Every structure is written in structure tokens, then in C-alpha cells.
C-alpha positions in Angstrom: 22.2 -36.3 47.9 19.2 -34.1 46.1 16.0 -35.8 46.9 15.3 -37.8 43.4 12.5 -35.4 41.1 14.5 -32.2 42.3 16.3 -30.5 38.9 20.3 -30.3 39.1 22.0 -26.9 40.4 22.4 -24.2 38.3 21.6 -20.1 37.6 18.1 -19.7 38.0 15.9 -18.6 35.3 13.4 -15.6 35.8 10.0 -15.9 34.5 8.9 -13.9 31.7 5.7 -12.9 30.7 7.2 -12.2 27.5 9.6 -14.9 26.9 7.6 -18.0 28.7 5.6 -20.6 26.5 2.9 -22.5 27.2 3.5 -25.6 29.0 5.2 -24.0 31.9 6.0 -25.8 35.1 5.0 -24.5 38.6 7.5 -22.6 40.5 8.6 -23.2 44.6 11.0 -21.5 46.4 11.6 -22.5 50.2 11.9 -19.2 53.1 13.2 -20.0 55.9 13.0 -18.1 59.3 16.4 -16.7 60.1 17.7 -18.5 63.3 21.2 -18.4 65.0 20.9 -22.2 66.1 19.4 -22.7 62.8 18.3 -27.2 61.7 17.4 -25.9 58.5 21.5 -25.5 56.2 20.2 -23.8 53.1 22.3 -21.6 50.4 20.9 -20.3 46.8 19.2 -23.4 45.5 19.3 -26.8 48.5 17.4 -27.4 51.3 19.3 -29.8 53.9 19.1 -30.7 57.5 21.2 -30.1 60.6 20.6 -34.0 61.3 20.2 -35.4 57.6 23.0 -33.6 55.8 23.5 -36.3 52.8 19.5 -35.2 51.9 19.3 -32.4 50.2 15.9 -31.1 48.4 16.4 -29.1 45.8 14.1 -26.0 45.3 13.7 -23.2 42.1 15.2 -20.3 45.2 16.2 -20.5 48.3 15.4 -17.1 50.7 16.9 -16.3 53.4 17.1 -12.5 53.3 14.8 -9.9 54.1 11.4 -8.6 52.4 12.9 -6.9 49.5 14.7 -10.3 48.1 11.8 -11.7 48.2 9.5 -9.5 46.2 12.2 -9.1 43.4 12.7 -12.6 42.9 8.7 -13.6 43.1 6.6 -9.9 43.2 8.2 -8.3 40.6 8.2 -11.7 38.1 3.8 -12.1 38.5 3.7 -8.2 37.8 4.9 -8.8 34.9 2.7 -12.0 34.1 -0.4 -9.7 35.3 0.8 -6.6 33.0 1.1 -9.3 30.3 -1.8 -10.8 29.8 -1.2 -14.2 32.4 -3.7 -15.2 34.6 -1.4 -15.6 37.8 -1.4 -16.9 42.2 1.1 -17.3 44.9 0.2 -19.4 47.9 2.2 -19.1 50.9 2.4 -23.2 52.5 4.2 -23.9 56.2 3.2 -24.8 60.0 1.1 -22.5 61.8 4.5 -20.0 62.8 6.7 -20.4 60.4 6.4 -17.0 58.7 3.8 -17.1 56.2 1.4 -14.6 56.9 4.6 -12.2 58.0 6.0 -12.9 53.7 2.8 -11.7 52.4 1.4 -9.2 54.3 4.7 -7.7 56.4 4.3 -7.2 60.1 3.1 -10.4 62.0 -0.8 -10.3 62.2 -2.9 -7.7 60.7 -0.1 -5.0 61.4 0.0 -3.9 58.1 2.0 -0.8 56.8 0.0 2.4 57.9 1.2 6.1 58.2 4.9 7.7 57.9 5.9 4.9 60.7 5.6 2.4 59.2 8.7 0.1 58.3 9.3 0.1 54.9 11.9 -2.4 54.8 9.0 -5.0 56.2 6.6 -4.2 53.7 5.1 -8.3 53.4 4.7 -9.1 49.5 1.2 -8.3 48.8 0.7 -4.8 49.6 4.2 -4.4 47.7 2.6 -6.0 45.0 -0.9 -3.8 45.0 1.2 -0.6 45.4 3.2 -1.8 41.8 -0.3 -2.6 39.9 -2.1 0.6 41.1 1.0 2.1 40.2 1.4 1.8 37.2 -2.5 1.3 35.9 -2.0 5.6 37.0 0.8 5.8 34.9 -0.7 3.8 31.9 -3.2 6.2 31.6 -1.7 9.2 31.8 0.2 7.8 28.6 -1.9 6.9 27.3 -5.7 8.7 28.8 -7.9 6.3 25.7 -6.5 3.2 27.4 -9.1 2.4 29.2 -7.4 -0.4 32.1 -9.4 -1.5 35.9 -8.6 -3.0 38.8 -11.1 -4.6 41.2 -10.2 -6.3 44.4 -12.1 -9.0 46.7 -10.7 -10.1 50.3 -11.8 -13.9 51.2 -11.7 -16.4 53.8 -12.3 -20.5 54.2 -13.2 -21.2 58.1 -15.0 -24.3 58.6 -15.2 -25.1 54.7 -17.5 -21.2 54.9 -16.1 -19.3 52.4 -16.7 -15.5 53.5 -16.7 -12.1 52.0 -13.9 -9.9 54.4 -14.8 -6.4 53.1 -18.9 -7.1 54.5 -19.6 -5.9 57.4 -20.3 -8.6 59.5 -23.9 -9.0 60.7 -24.6 -8.7 64.4 -25.5 -11.4 66.6 -28.5 -13.6 66.0 -28.9 -10.8 63.0 -29.3 -13.0 58.6 -26.2 -12.0 56.9 -27.1 -8.2 54.5 -25.2 -10.4 51.3 -25.4 -13.9 50.1 -23.2 -16.4 50.7 -20.3 -16.4 48.5 -20.5 -19.9 46.4 -17.1 -21.0 43.8 -18.8 -21.7 40.3 -17.2 -23.5 37.2 -17.4 -21.4 34.4 -17.1 -22.7 31.2 -14.5 -21.8 30.0 -13.6 -23.5 33.1 -12.2 -21.0 35.6 -13.8 -20.6 38.7 -15.3 -17.3 39.6 -16.6 -16.6 42.9 -20.6 -15.7 43.6 -21.6 -13.4 46.1 -18.1 -11.6 47.1 -17.6 -7.8 46.7 -15.4 -6.5 44.0 -14.1 -3.1 44.8 -12.6 -1.6 42.7 -9.2 -0.3 43.5 -8.5 3.4 42.3 -4.8 4.3 43.9 -2.3 1.6 45.8 -3.3 3.1 49.8 -6.8 2.8 48.7 -6.2 -1.6 47.7 -4.3 -1.0 50.9 -7.2 0.5 53.0 -9.6 -2.6 51.5 -6.9 -5.2 52.7 -6.3 -3.1 56.1 -10.5 -3.9 56.4 -9.8 -7.6 55.1 -6.9 -8.5 57.3 -9.0 -7.3 60.4 -12.1 -9.3 59.6 -9.8 -12.8 59.4 -10.8 -15.1 61.6 -7.2 -15.5 64.4 -6.7 -16.5 67.6 -3.7 -17.4 70.0 -2.0 -21.0 70.8 0.5 -22.9 72.3 2.9 -22.3 68.6 1.8 -18.8 67.7 0.2 -15.5 69.5 -1.4 -14.7 66.7 -2.9 -17.5 64.8 -4.5 -17.9 61.6 -7.8 -19.8 61.9 -8.8 -19.4 58.5 -7.0 -20.1 54.8 -7.3 -15.7 53.4 -7.3 -15.5 49.4 -7.2 -12.2 47.9 -8.4 -11.8 44.0 -7.2 -8.9 42.3 -8.3 -8.4 38.7 -6.7 -6.2 36.2 -8.2 -5.6 32.6 -6.7 -3.4 29.9 -7.9 -2.3 26.3 -5.9 -0.5 23.5 -7.7 2.5 21.9 -8.6 1.0 18.7 -9.1 -2.7 20.1 -11.9 -4.4 20.1 -10.4 -7.8 22.9 -9.9 -6.7 26.5 -7.0 -8.3 28.2 -8.0 -10.0 31.5 -5.6 -10.9 35.0 -7.3 -13.5 37.6 -4.3 -13.0 40.5 -4.6 -14.1 43.8 -2.6 -14.4 47.2 -4.0 -16.8 49.5 -2.0 -17.7 53.0 -3.0 -21.1 53.9 -3.5 -21.2 57.9 -1.2 -22.7 59.0 -1.3 -27.5 59.5 -1.2 -28.2 63.6 -0.5 -30.7 65.6 -3.3 -30.8 67.9 -1.3 -32.5 70.3 1.0 -29.7 70.3 -1.2 -27.1 70.1 -3.6 -27.9 73.3 -6.4 -26.7 71.2 -9.1 -27.1 72.5 -12.5 -26.7 71.6 -13.3 -24.3 69.0 -9.9 -23.6 68.6 -9.6 -27.4 68.1 -12.3 -27.6 65.5 -11.0 -25.4 63.2 -8.0 -26.9 63.4 -9.5 -30.0 62.3 -11.0 -28.1 59.3 -8.1 -26.8 58.6 -5.8 -29.8 58.9 -8.5 -31.4 56.2 -8.1 -28.8 53.8 -4.8 -28.6 53.6 -5.0 -32.5 53.1 -7.2 -32.3 50.5 -4.8 -29.6 48.5 -2.1 -32.5 49.1 -3.7 -34.8 48.0 -5.0 -32.8 44.9 -0.8 -32.0 43.7 0.3 -35.5 44.2 -2.1 -35.9 41.0 -1.3 -32.6 39.2 1.7 -34.0 39.7 1.3 -37.0 38.5 -0.4 -35.8 35.6 -4.1 -36.3 36.2 -6.1 -34.0 34.6 -8.5 -31.7 36.1 -11.6 -33.0 34.0 -10.5 -35.9 35.6 -10.2 -35.0 39.1 -14.0 -32.5 39.8 -14.8 -35.0 42.6 -12.0 -34.6 44.3 -11.4 -31.0 44.1 -14.5 -30.8 45.1 -14.3 -32.3 48.4 -12.9 -28.6 50.3 -14.0 -25.1 49.9 -10.4 -25.0 48.7 -9.0 -27.1 46.3 -12.0 -26.5 44.2 -11.1 -22.9 44.3 -7.8 -23.4 43.3 -8.4 -25.8 40.9 -7.5 -23.6 38.2 -4.0 -22.4 39.6 -3.1 -25.8 40.7 -3.8 -27.0 36.8 -4.6 -25.2 34.2 -4.4 -21.6 33.1 -2.3 -19.9 35.7 1.6 -18.7 36.1 1.5 -20.4 40.4 3.9 -19.6 42.8 4.5 -21.8 45.5 6.3 -20.0 48.9 7.4 -22.7 51.5 7.8 -21.6 55.0 9.9 -23.3 57.2 10.7 -23.1 60.5 14.2 -23.5 61.6 13.7 -25.0 64.9 15.3 -28.6 65.5 11.5 -29.5 67.6 9.7 -29.3 63.9 12.1 -31.4 61.6 9.3 -33.7 61.2 7.1 -31.6 59.9 10.0 -29.4 58.2 10.5 -32.6 56.7 7.0 -32.9 55.5 6.4 -29.6 53.8 10.1 -29.7 51.9 8.6 -33.0 51.1 5.5 -31.6 49.8 6.8 -28.4 48.0 8.9 -31.3 46.1 5.9 -32.6 44.7 5.0 -29.1 43.8 8.0 -28.7 41.9 6.0 -31.3 39.2 2.8 -29.5 38.1 2.6 -28.7 34.4 0.6 -25.6 34.0 -0.7 -24.3 31.1 -0.5 -21.0 30.9 -2.0 -18.7 27.9 -2.8 -14.9 27.4 -5.9 -13.5 28.6 -7.7 -12.3 25.7 -11.8 -11.2 25.9 -14.3 -10.0 23.0 -16.0 -7.5 23.6 -19.7 -8.5 22.7 -21.0 -4.9 22.2 -18.2 -4.4 20.1 -18.3 -7.1 18.1 -21.8 -5.8 17.8 -20.6 -2.7 16.4 -18.3 -4.1 14.3 -21.1 -6.0 12.5 -23.3 -3.2 12.2 -20.6 -1.1 10.9 -19.6 -3.9 8.2 -23.1 -4.0 7.2 -23.5 -0.5 6.8 -20.1 -1.1 4.1 -21.2 -4.0 2.6 -24.7 -2.6 1.7 -23.1 0.3 0.3 -21.0 -0.8 -1.7 -23.8 -3.8 -2.7 -25.8 0.3 -3.4 -22.2 1.3 -5.3 -21.9 -2.0 -7.1 -25.6 -1.5 -8.4 -25.2 2.0 -9.3 -22.1 1.3 -11.7 -23.0 -1.6 -13.0 -26.7 0.1 -14.4 -23.8 3.2 -15.5 -22.4 -0.1 -17.6 -26.0 -0.5 -18.7 -26.4 2.1 -20.0 -23.4 2.8 -21.7 -23.1 -0.1 -23.5 -26.4 1.1 -25.1 -24.4 4.3 -25.9 -22.0 2.0 -27.7 -25.1 -0.6 -29.5 -26.3 2.8 -30.5 -22.8 4.7 -31.4 -22.2 0.8 -33.3 -25.7 1.2 -34.8 -25.0 4.4 -36.4 -21.4 2.9 -37.9 -23.4 0.7 -39.6 -25.8 2.6 -41.1 -23.0 5.0 -42.0 -20.7 2.0 -43.2 -23.9 1.2 -45.4 -24.6 5.1 -46.5 -20.5 5.3 -47.3 -21.6 1.6 -49.9 -24.3 3.5 -51.1 -22.3 6.7 -51.6 -19.1 4.0 -53.3 -22.1 2.2 -55.4 -23.3 6.1 -56.8 -19.8 6.9 -57.6 -19.4 3.7 -59.8 -23.0 4.1 -61.4 -21.5 7.8 -62.1 -18.3 6.3 -63.3 -19.6 4.3 -65.5 -22.4 6.7 -67.5 -19.1 9.2 -68.3 -17.5 6.2 -70.0 -21.3 5.3 -72.1 -21.7 9.5 -72.1 -17.7 8.9 -73.3 -19.2 6.5 -76.0 -21.9 8.2 -77.4 -20.2 11.6 -78.2 -17.5 10.0 -79.9 -20.6 7.7 -81.6 -21.8 11.0 -82.6 -19.5 12.9 -83.5 -18.4 10.1 -86.2 -21.6 10.1 -87.6 -22.1 13.8 -87.5 -18.5 13.9 -89.7 -19.7 10.6 -92.3 -22.7 13.1 -92.9 -20.4 16.0 -93.7 -18.0 14.0 -95.6 -21.4 12.3 -98.1 -23.0 16.1 -98.2 -19.4 17.9 -99.7 -19.6 14.6 -102.5 -22.7 15.7 -103.2 -21.6 19.0 -104.0 -18.7 17.9 -106.1 -21.0 15.6 -107.7 -23.2 18.4 -108.7 -20.3 20.2 -109.4 -19.6 18.3 -112.1 -22.4 17.5 -114.2 -22.7 21.1 -114.7 -20.0 21.6 -116.8 -20.3 21.6 -120.9 -16.3 21.6 -121.8 -16.1 18.0 -120.9 -13.2 16.4 -123.6 -15.0 14.6 -126.2 -12.6 11.4 -124.8 -14.0 11.6 -121.8 -17.7 12.2 -123.2 -17.1 9.0 -124.9 -16.0 7.2 -121.2 -18.9 9.0 -119.9 -21.2 6.4 -122.8 -19.3 3.8 -122.0 -19.8 4.0 -118.2 -23.6 5.4 -119.2 -25.2 2.8 -116.2 -22.8 4.2 -114.2 -23.2 7.7 -114.7 -27.0 7.2 -114.2 -26.4 5.7 -111.3 -24.7 8.4 -110.5 -26.8 11.2 -110.9 -29.7 8.9 -109.5 -27.2 9.4 -106.3 -27.0 12.5 -107.1 -30.5 12.7 -107.2 -30.8 11.7 -104.6 -28.0 13.3 -102.6 -29.9 16.5 -104.0 -32.7 15.9 -102.9 -31.6 14.6 -99.6 -29.1 17.1 -98.4 -31.5 19.2 -97.0 -33.2 16.7 -95.0 -29.2 15.6 -93.7 -28.7 19.2 -92.9 -31.8 19.4 -91.5 -31.3 15.9 -89.5 -27.8 17.2 -88.8 -29.4 20.3 -87.0 -32.0 18.4 -85.4 -30.0 15.7 -84.0 -27.4 18.7 -82.3 -30.4 20.7 -81.4 -32.3 17.5 -79.8 -30.4 14.5 -79.1 -27.2 15.9 -78.4 -28.7 18.5 -75.9 -30.3 16.0 -74.2 -27.1 13.9 -73.6 -25.1 17.0 -72.8 -27.9 17.3 -70.3 -27.8 14.5 -68.5 -23.6 14.7 -68.2 -24.1 17.8 -66.9 -27.0 16.8 -64.0 -25.3 13.6 -63.8 -22.0 16.2 -62.8 -24.4 17.9 -60.5 -24.8 14.4 -59.0 -22.1 13.8 -58.8 -20.6 16.9 -57.0 -23.4 16.2 -55.1 -22.6 13.0 -53.9 -18.8 14.1 -53.6 -20.5 16.9 -51.1 -22.0 14.7 -49.8 -19.2 11.5 -49.0 -16.8 14.6 -47.2 -19.9 15.3 -44.4 -20.4 11.6 -44.4 -16.9 11.0 -44.0 -17.3 14.0 -41.1 -20.1 12.6 -39.6 -18.3 8.8 -39.2 -15.1 10.3 -37.7 -17.0 12.0 -35.2 -18.7 9.3 -34.2 -15.2 7.4 -34.2 -14.2 9.6 -31.3 -17.4 8.9 -29.6 -16.8 4.9 -29.7 -13.3 5.8 -28.5 -14.1 8.5 -25.9 -17.0 5.3 -25.0 -14.7 2.2 -25.0 -12.3 4.3 -22.3 -15.2 5.9 -20.0 -16.2 1.5 -20.1 -12.7 0.7 -19.2 -12.9 3.0 -15.7 -16.3 1.6 -14.9 -15.2 -2.2 -15.1 -11.8 -0.9 -13.8 -14.4 0.8 -10.7 -16.2 -2.7 -11.1 -13.6 -4.8 -10.2 -12.5 -3.0 -7.0 -16.2 -2.5 -5.6 -18.3 -6.0 -6.8 -17.8 -8.7 -4.1 -16.5 -11.8 -4.7 -19.2 -13.6 -6.0 -21.0 -10.9 -8.4 -20.6 -12.2 -12.0 -18.7 -9.5 -14.1 -21.3 -7.5 -16.5 -21.1 -8.8 -20.0 -18.6 -8.1 -22.3 -18.7 -5.0 -24.7 -19.1 -6.2 -27.9 -17.0 -4.3 -30.7 -17.9 -6.0 -34.2 -19.9 -3.2 -35.3 -16.9 -0.8 -35.5 -14.3 -3.3 -36.5 -16.2 -4.0 -39.2 -16.9 -0.2 -40.7 -13.0 0.2 -40.1 -12.7 -3.0 -42.4 -15.8 -1.6 -44.8 -13.4 1.5 -44.7 -10.9 0.9 -46.0 -11.6 -1.0 -48.2 -13.8 1.5 -49.7 -11.1 3.6 -49.8 -8.5 1.1 -51.0 
């Protein structure tokens, strides 16, 4: 029956950096060393012991093939995660002699692949990964020379709770170390880093392998009764991949860790003595601390709560982020197929099963470049300063344009006043012409009456001088003597006043009438001058209106530029008053009507 806590059987879903959620479960796989008389029964995802076939341990995958199978299932997904910008970690756990170092490095012990005679099929997961990530870097740099992509590598070991840099030369016996000791430190970003360790840039896959050989050669190993080349320390390989696109101000950083844990030892079976026994005791204590930490993480305890527990061992302190934080972590549990190791095999399988319950919080690691941000800020400040200067210039031009419009409006107002004055003058001219016409009619009537009086006087004088008048008429004349006397008096008066009337008429014609004619002529001249002035004024008004229309169009353009250029918090310029041209247009329309 399946062990409690194990997932149901089903096809494995490979890890994908593009589709993985933020919260991911630790991936756990088991690898069993091939043996004809294996006491461990395996299939694609399940493991059971021959002595307890009813107890089935279910995992994400169970490897029973070669190195290529392990790399395809675990190494390539790690490569994808790293390229996408995730932290990733792989650690191998198991008893001594179970095949941890072989799975990670390839050949037993320090026999890493080198030269043309190396067996490519025996290449371990770590050398394959280093070659692939170096090839990825070179390929990207060829595709996009402007892209910044760097690889760096460190190789460390924890030996008897001392953190050592395996890429630094070892001091001679009794000499002081040339470099300060390596320390595990917590960053403000909640990451754990190693200070004092050499971080060597990687140029190629062969360069990375040469550094790995150097580190493995410096690692502490020794022979025990259970393993001729037993790792006496935990080895950690740190690889840092940094990528930055040409048009980006952020750098994608991936921290990649491979951990080859020293195997747990039964001191009674290894028969270790002296320094080997001390080493085995430190290995077991660090693995015990790691097991306690994994149990707490599997129970959902946060890294902050476990801070004191994690610092009990350098191993748990260094890997705390990979077990309880921002990382996509994979575990390879190595078990021995021998029946003699059944107890430790069951312990390893239970250990790995608990690790499956750990939930990690992986996220993309994008770090903004402070220098790039500072340069960007300077560019924005410069652009803002130029924008402000442009806005001030446009505001000044708008103010000048407003003044120009005000002047034009004043000129139009003056032109309207002049037009009104011209209209009043025209009305006065028409009134004066009517008065002159009335006066001319009156003078003509007076002249007519004067001429009528002159004719009457002439006829009266001619009648008085006629002697052949009949008697009857003379009697009538006698009867009408008073009337005749009056008529005679009138005749005398007319005769005496006739020259005076003619003179007055002639004087009037020569005096007052001529003056009135002169007045009419002067008025006509003023009218003609006013008409010419009106034409000139109409031309000036038309010119000013054209300038006003051009000024309005320019003002609209300037205001559009202001709206585009001004910052959000700047106040818009005051609207242009159009009261003047409207008033002028109204008065002109009234005048024309």
C-alpha cells in the first residue's frame, strides 16, 4: 500500500519555468544503483523493499537507467529554470556508497570527464549542466552581441563545520590562510550568500569543467570500510547566471546550487577511528540538523521562525533559502540495492518522502541597475527641464500674441468709433441737404412773389396813363376814388419801390443765394471727402479683421502646443477675449443696415 502522504500515480508533469506557479512543491526523485540481486523493487514512480512489498513509497520519478536519463529529467528542467531567471537547487542525499557523487560528477571520486578518452555516457549531471549553460551563453552572445550575459562559479565544502573555498590554493602546513575564511551571511533581500569565496567568471564549458576538477581535487576524501573514496565533507557548487537585455534597466539573476552531501554513516559499520570518526560525527550532526529543518519546512513553518534552528549548522544556514524560500529545488535520494543496507534505505526513503511536502515560493529575480536608474533619472530630469523651458517659451509667445490681439481689438474699437462718427457726419450731411433744399424752395417762392409784384406794378402804371377812358368808367372811378387813391398810393409806392425790389432781388441772388450755393458746394465736398474716408476706413477694417483671424488661428495653434507640452500641474493660459471684434462686427452690421 502507498505510504501516507505520497501522491497518486500518474504521468509526471515536467517542471516548466514558463508555466510553473509562484508556489511550487519540492521535486523528489529516487535513484537505485543497478544490481542483479537488488533488495529494492522499483517502477516509474514507486519504490518498495523486497522484505516489505506492501509498503510503497511514491515519488515524482524513480531512476534506474543511465546518466542521460537523470539529466533529461532533472538537469534540463534546471537549465530552463535558470535561463528564465529562477533560483534553482539540486541536492543528492543518501548513505555513503549509494552513488551520490557518481550521479552528480560522473566517474567515481575525482575522475571527472576530461580529454578525448573520457566516457561521455558516464558524464554526471553537473558537468553536463555546466557545458550546456556555457553553450547557452555563447549562443546568446552571438545572436545578440549587445546582450550582457555573465557566468561565474564557486566551489565550496563544509568540512567539520568549516566553510572552505576549494578554488583557492591551500596554505602550506603551519602557514596562515591567504584569504579570510568564508562566512554565510543573510542579505536584506532574505537571500543567503557566502562572503570570502572566489567567484570566478566562466568563459566556456571546458573552463567550467577545469574549475570543477580543481575543486573536486581539493575536496576532503578518505577510504572507509564501506567506501574506498568516501566524501568526508559536503560539497556545494555555486553558479551565478546574470542576463541583461540591451534596452532593459534590470538584470535577471539566477543562483544555481548543486549540493553533494556527504553520506550518512553508521560508525559501527564504517569502523572509523580517530579523524575519520570525528569527520563522520560532524557529517551525521549536520545531516540530522538538515532533517530537522526539512521536517519543519514540510510542516509549513516559515524560515523566519526557524532562524535560530537554521543557524545551528552551516549546511542548513546556507541552504535555508533553497528549502524554505525563493527557489525551485529538486532532491535526488540515492539508495543502495543491498539487503544489508535495508534499514538505512528505508530511512532515506522516509526522509525523501517528507521532503515532498515542502512548498517553495519561487519567483523571477529581476534586479534594477542603480546606475541605469540614476542615468534614467538624469535623462528624465533633463527632459523635464527642456519641457518646462518650452512651456515658458510658449507661454511668453502666447502672452505676446494676447497683447497683439488686444492692440488689434483696440484698433478695431477705434475704427468702430470712427465709423460711427462717419455715420453721424453722413446723417448731418443729409439733414443739411434737406435744409438747403427747403431754403432753396422758399427762396424760389419769394422770388416768384417778387416778380409777380413787379408785373402787377407795371400793369397798374400802364392803366393810369391811358386818357381814352369812357365816362362810365370815369364815373366808376369817381365812385371808387378812395380805392383808386389807395391804388395810386400803392402804385406810387410800387413805382418808388420797384427799383429797390429789383435791387433787393439782385442782391439776394448775388448775396444770400450765392452763399447758400457755396455752402451746398462745401457740403458736397465734405460728403465726397467723407465717402473717400469711409472707403479707406472700410479697407483698414477689412485688413484688421484679416489680422484678427490670423491671430486667432495662431492663438489656437499655440494653445494646442501648450496643452501638449505643459505638465499636468501647470495652469492653462487665460482665454483670449473676443469681445472687441464681436462688438465691432455688431456695430458695423447695424451701420450697414
